[in-house]
Z-matrix of the N, CA and C atoms (Angstrom, degrees):
N
C 1 1.445
C 2 1.530 1 109.04
N 3 1.293 2 115.87 1 133.42
C 4 1.453 3 121.81 2 -178.56
C 5 1.523 4 109.85 3 -83.64
N 6 1.325 5 116.93 4 133.53
C 7 1.462 6 117.97 5 176.64
C 8 1.520 7 110.42 6 -84.98
N 9 1.315 8 116.41 7 166.45
C 10 1.463 9 122.21 8 -172.80
C 11 1.531 10 112.16 9 -62.16
N 12 1.313 11 117.15 10 -38.26
C 13 1.469 12 120.39 11 179.76
C 14 1.531 13 110.32 12 -65.27
N 15 1.340 14 116.73 13 -42.59
C 16 1.462 15 121.04 14 177.84
C 17 1.520 16 110.90 15 -61.89
N 18 1.332 17 115.38 16 -47.19
C 19 1.457 18 120.94 17 -177.97
C 20 1.525 19 111.17 18 -61.97
N 21 1.321 20 116.67 19 -46.56
C 22 1.458 21 120.89 20 179.31
C 23 1.529 22 110.92 21 -60.57
N 24 1.312 23 117.12 22 -48.41
C 25 1.468 24 120.94 23 -178.68
C 26 1.529 25 111.27 24 -59.95
N 27 1.326 26 115.75 25 -46.20
C 28 1.464 27 119.50 26 -179.24
C 29 1.527 28 111.56 27 -65.08
N 30 1.337 29 116.90 28 -40.42
C 31 1.459 30 119.33 29 -178.30
C 32 1.523 31 112.71 30 -70.60
N 33 1.320 32 117.73 31 -38.51
C 34 1.473 33 119.17 32 176.09
C 35 1.522 34 109.14 33 -58.78
N 36 1.311 35 116.16 34 -48.55
C 37 1.464 36 120.01 35 -178.73
C 38 1.527 37 111.56 36 -63.86
N 39 1.339 38 116.85 37 -43.45
C 40 1.461 39 120.00 38 -176.87
C 41 1.528 40 111.15 39 -68.30
N 42 1.343 41 118.24 40 -45.31
C 43 1.471 42 120.22 41 177.29
C 44 1.531 43 110.01 42 -60.12
N 45 1.322 44 115.94 43 -43.63
C 46 1.459 45 120.06 44 179.89
C 47 1.518 46 110.47 45 -59.71
N 48 1.325 47 116.03 46 -44.34
C 49 1.469 48 120.84 47 -179.77
C 50 1.525 49 111.92 48 -66.33
N 51 1.338 50 116.15 49 -44.23
C 52 1.464 51 120.42 50 179.91
C 53 1.534 52 110.32 51 -59.36
N 54 1.322 53 116.04 52 -36.93
C 55 1.466 54 120.22 53 179.93
C 56 1.523 55 112.56 54 -82.58
N 57 1.320 56 116.92 55 -4.67
C 58 1.464 57 120.47 56 179.27
C 59 1.519 58 113.35 57 73.25
N 60 1.324 59 116.90 58 27.71
C 61 1.459 60 120.69 59 -179.84
C 62 1.530 61 110.14 60 -96.42
N 63 1.300 62 116.23 61 137.76
C 64 1.463 63 120.28 62 171.65
C 65 1.523 64 107.52 63 -80.02
N 66 1.320 65 116.49 64 166.25
C 67 1.465 66 119.37 65 175.09
C 68 1.523 67 110.08 66 -59.75
N 69 1.313 68 116.77 67 -38.13
C 70 1.463 69 121.07 68 -179.57
C 71 1.530 70 111.34 69 -64.11
N 72 1.325 71 116.84 70 -42.06
C 73 1.465 72 120.34 71 -179.37
C 74 1.528 73 110.67 72 -66.99
N 75 1.338 74 117.15 73 -42.53
C 76 1.461 75 119.96 74 177.54
C 77 1.526 76 110.05 75 -63.88
N 78 1.317 77 116.79 76 -42.42
C 79 1.466 78 121.07 77 178.51
C 80 1.528 79 110.84 78 -58.41
N 81 1.314 80 115.55 79 -42.26
C 82 1.463 81 120.64 80 178.68
C 83 1.536 82 110.73 81 -62.28
N 84 1.326 83 116.08 82 -42.72
C 85 1.471 84 120.95 83 -178.65
C 86 1.528 85 112.42 84 -65.08
N 87 1.336 86 117.47 85 -31.29
C 88 1.468 87 120.11 86 -177.92
C 89 1.530 88 112.38 87 -104.65
N 90 1.318 89 116.11 88 7.34
C 91 1.462 90 122.30 89 176.81
C 92 1.530 91 112.31 90 58.72
N 93 1.320 92 114.79 91 55.45
C 94 1.460 93 121.20 92 176.01
C 95 1.522 94 108.21 93 -143.08
N 96 1.312 95 116.66 94 -173.84
C 97 1.464 96 119.74 95 -178.82
C 98 1.526 97 111.21 96 -92.88
N 99 1.310 98 114.80 97 155.68
C 100 1.457 99 121.08 98 174.26
C 101 1.528 100 109.92 99 -61.08
N 102 1.320 101 116.02 100 -37.89
C 103 1.453 102 121.11 101 178.67
C 104 1.536 103 110.96 102 -59.10
N 105 1.326 104 117.24 103 -41.55
C 106 1.468 105 121.30 104 -179.37
C 107 1.533 106 110.25 105 -63.96
N 108 1.323 107 117.44 106 -43.14
C 109 1.472 108 120.39 107 178.15
C 110 1.529 109 109.49 108 -60.88
N 111 1.310 110 116.61 109 -42.83
C 112 1.462 111 120.75 110 177.49
C 113 1.526 112 112.02 111 -60.85
N 114 1.320 113 116.32 112 -41.40
C 115 1.466 114 120.30 113 178.87
C 116 1.528 115 111.88 114 -66.46
N 117 1.331 116 117.24 115 -34.48
C 118 1.467 117 120.57 116 175.07
C 119 1.525 118 109.93 117 -63.69
N 120 1.322 119 115.47 118 -43.92
C 121 1.461 120 120.61 119 -175.40
C 122 1.530 121 113.33 120 -71.08
N 123 1.314 122 117.37 121 -20.01
C 124 1.471 123 119.27 122 176.43
C 125 1.537 124 110.81 123 -107.01
N 126 1.313 125 116.06 124 13.73
C 127 1.471 126 123.66 125 173.55
C 128 1.524 127 113.99 126 66.50
N 129 1.316 128 117.72 127 24.58
C 130 1.470 129 120.60 128 177.39
C 131 1.519 130 111.45 129 -88.18
N 132 1.347 131 116.14 130 -18.39
C 133 1.465 132 122.71 131 177.14
C 134 1.519 133 108.28 132 -131.06
N 135 1.342 134 115.43 133 155.57
C 136 1.461 135 121.74 134 174.92
C 137 1.517 136 106.13 135 -128.10
N 138 1.343 137 117.89 136 126.77
C 139 1.466 138 120.19 137 -173.28
C 140 1.527 139 113.56 138 -73.44
N 141 1.310 140 114.39 139 153.46
C 142 1.472 141 121.07 140 173.43
C 143 1.527 142 108.11 141 -70.71
N 144 1.327 143 117.83 142 163.78
C 145 1.468 144 119.43 143 175.93
C 146 1.534 145 112.35 144 -56.27
N 147 1.324 146 116.84 145 -39.38
C 148 1.465 147 120.30 146 178.34
C 149 1.532 148 111.00 147 -61.77
N 150 1.330 149 116.55 148 -43.48
C 151 1.467 150 120.02 149 179.33
C 152 1.524 151 110.74 150 -66.93
N 153 1.340 152 117.44 151 -36.67
C 154 1.466 153 119.84 152 176.84
C 155 1.528 154 110.31 153 -59.73
N 156 1.329 155 116.69 154 -41.48
C 157 1.463 156 120.70 155 178.35
C 158 1.525 157 110.83 156 -64.09
N 159 1.328 158 116.68 157 -41.92
C 160 1.464 159 119.88 158 179.18
C 161 1.521 160 111.52 159 -66.49
N 162 1.331 161 116.50 160 -40.48
C 163 1.469 162 120.39 161 177.87
C 164 1.530 163 110.40 162 -62.89
N 165 1.318 164 116.46 163 -48.31
C 166 1.464 165 120.29 164 -179.37
C 167 1.521 166 110.93 165 -59.80
N 168 1.310 167 116.39 166 -44.40
C 169 1.467 168 120.32 167 178.93
C 170 1.525 169 110.92 168 -60.85
N 171 1.312 170 116.96 169 -44.56
C 172 1.473 171 121.25 170 179.73
C 173 1.520 172 111.51 171 -64.63
N 174 1.333 173 116.37 172 -30.59
C 175 1.465 174 120.83 173 -179.80
C 176 1.526 175 111.91 174 -89.50
N 177 1.332 176 116.89 175 -3.63
C 178 1.462 177 121.19 176 177.26
C 179 1.519 178 113.80 177 74.06
N 180 1.322 179 116.49 178 30.67
C 181 1.459 180 121.01 179 -178.09
C 182 1.522 181 109.95 180 -130.13
N 183 1.325 182 115.90 181 169.73
C 184 1.458 183 122.09 182 171.98
C 185 1.531 184 107.44 183 -79.80
N 186 1.320 185 114.77 184 147.68
C 187 1.464 186 119.31 185 -177.75
C 188 1.527 187 112.20 186 -54.00
N 189 1.319 188 116.90 187 -38.21
C 190 1.466 189 119.96 188 -178.50
C 191 1.525 190 112.16 189 -63.22
N 192 1.322 191 116.90 190 -25.51
C 193 1.466 192 120.30 191 -179.24
C 194 1.534 193 112.36 192 -67.18
N 195 1.325 194 116.74 193 -17.41
C 196 1.461 195 119.58 194 175.83
C 197 1.526 196 111.20 195 -65.91
N 198 1.340 197 116.24 196 -17.79
C 199 1.457 198 120.67 197 -175.94
C 200 1.523 199 113.09 198 -115.03
N 201 1.322 200 117.50 199 8.72
C 202 1.458 201 120.56 200 176.34
C 203 1.512 202 109.20 201 -71.63
N 204 1.308 203 114.06 202 176.28
C 205 1.456 204 119.39 203 -179.54
C 206 1.524 205 110.59 204 -48.92
N 207 1.275 206 114.10 205 156.34
C 208 1.460 207 120.41 206 -178.32
C 209 1.528 208 110.57 207 -65.66
N 210 1.316 209 115.90 208 133.63
C 211 1.453 210 120.77 209 175.09
C 212 1.519 211 109.67 210 -71.26
N 213 1.309 212 116.40 211 148.41
C 214 1.460 213 120.38 212 173.56
C 215 1.514 214 108.52 213 -108.32
N 216 1.314 215 116.83 214 169.19
C 217 1.466 216 120.28 215 -177.81
C 218 1.522 217 112.09 216 -65.82
N 219 1.334 218 117.71 217 -20.72
C 220 1.457 219 120.65 218 -179.76
C 221 1.532 220 112.28 219 -85.97
N 222 1.332 221 116.44 220 -12.77
C 223 1.459 222 120.16 221 -179.10
C 224 1.525 223 111.20 222 -73.17
N 225 1.288 224 114.62 223 147.35
C 226 1.457 225 121.75 224 167.35
C 227 1.515 226 105.02 225 -117.96
N 228 1.303 227 117.24 226 167.43
C 229 1.459 228 119.95 227 178.62
C 230 1.527 229 109.59 228 -57.11
N 231 1.325 230 117.40 229 -42.14
C 232 1.466 231 120.90 230 -177.73
C 233 1.529 232 111.42 231 -64.40
N 234 1.319 233 118.31 232 -47.38
C 235 1.467 234 119.75 233 -178.77
C 236 1.520 235 110.82 234 -68.78
N 237 1.305 236 116.36 235 -34.43
C 238 1.457 237 120.39 236 178.45
C 239 1.526 238 110.40 237 -65.73
N 240 1.321 239 116.46 238 -46.47
C 241 1.465 240 120.49 239 178.85
C 242 1.520 241 111.01 240 -62.39
N 243 1.322 242 116.55 241 -40.16
C 244 1.465 243 120.32 242 179.13
C 245 1.528 244 109.74 243 -60.07
N 246 1.311 245 117.22 244 -45.29
C 247 1.466 246 121.11 245 179.30
C 248 1.529 247 110.66 246 -63.03
N 249 1.321 248 116.57 247 -41.24
C 250 1.463 249 120.06 248 179.64
C 251 1.525 250 111.00 249 -65.18
N 252 1.332 251 117.04 250 -41.80
C 253 1.465 252 121.12 251 178.58
C 254 1.524 253 110.28 252 -64.13
N 255 1.311 254 117.14 253 -40.57
C 256 1.466 255 120.51 254 177.58
C 257 1.524 256 110.83 255 -63.56
N 258 1.331 257 117.62 256 -38.22
C 259 1.464 258 120.98 257 176.71
C 260 1.528 259 110.81 258 -62.59
N 261 1.321 260 116.21 259 -45.24
C 262 1.464 261 120.93 260 179.84
C 263 1.525 262 110.30 261 -66.45
N 264 1.322 263 116.92 262 -41.94
C 265 1.463 264 121.21 263 179.09
C 266 1.532 265 110.34 264 -58.79
N 267 1.315 266 117.29 265 -43.36
C 268 1.464 267 121.29 266 178.43
C 269 1.521 268 111.49 267 -62.78
N 270 1.325 269 116.67 268 -42.75
C 271 1.466 270 120.66 269 179.24
C 272 1.521 271 111.10 270 -63.99
N 273 1.320 272 117.20 271 -42.40
C 274 1.464 273 120.99 272 179.24
C 275 1.520 274 110.46 273 -65.27
N 276 1.317 275 117.16 274 -41.34
C 277 1.469 276 120.73 275 178.25
C 278 1.524 277 110.82 276 -59.66
N 279 1.327 278 116.50 277 -42.65
C 280 1.469 279 119.65 278 178.73
C 281 1.521 280 111.08 279 -63.67
N 282 1.319 281 117.28 280 -40.39
C 283 1.469 282 121.14 281 179.27
C 284 1.524 283 110.26 282 -63.03
N 285 1.332 284 117.27 283 -45.26
C 286 1.461 285 120.53 284 178.91
C 287 1.525 286 111.38 285 -62.53
N 288 1.333 287 116.37 286 -42.83
C 289 1.466 288 119.88 287 179.71
C 290 1.523 289 111.03 288 -61.69
N 291 1.332 290 117.15 289 -44.08
C 292 1.465 291 120.73 290 179.07
C 293 1.527 292 111.02 291 -64.70
N 294 1.321 293 116.92 292 -40.38
C 295 1.466 294 120.97 293 179.35
C 296 1.521 295 110.59 294 -64.07
N 297 1.332 296 116.81 295 -44.58
C 298 1.458 297 120.16 296 178.15
C 299 1.518 298 111.86 297 -62.69
N 300 1.322 299 116.63 298 -41.32
C 301 1.457 300 120.66 299 176.97
C 302 1.514 301 111.04 300 -58.87
N 303 1.329 302 116.50 301 -45.12
C 304 1.477 303 120.55 302 -179.89
C 305 1.524 304 111.55 303 -65.36
N 306 1.312 305 117.18 304 -36.31
C 307 1.470 306 120.82 305 179.89
C 308 1.536 307 111.16 306 -71.21
N 309 1.336 308 115.86 307 -31.02
C 310 1.459 309 120.03 308 -178.40
C 311 1.537 310 113.54 309 -82.05
N 312 1.318 311 116.36 310 -11.49
C 313 1.462 312 120.45 311 178.28
C 314 1.526 313 108.93 312 -70.35
N 315 1.314 314 115.39 313 150.20
C 316 1.466 315 119.63 314 176.43
C 317 1.518 316 109.45 315 -65.39
N 318 1.359 317 116.34 316 140.65
C 319 1.487 318 119.46 317 -178.60
C 320 1.506 319 112.87 318 -66.53
């Protein structure tokens, strides 16, 4: 099982790579140092909530996507987002089904 620090570090690096951004370019976009981005990617630092928002914005994703399943080398941002949306759609469908079942039960 992957821990949150591992997942975050891998996803920052993978999103950055998929977008063709160097650590320096990402650092510039989020107003931090290249060294800090490197430390995030090797799990030596963990970003504040504010920095997570800035990173997600710079990567063109929602902050929660930093913690989704690990990207693979075959993933693109589009295929990754599609998979994430399908995961959310399935969860919402289950919630609606359970709610309807509860409403249809005798009081």
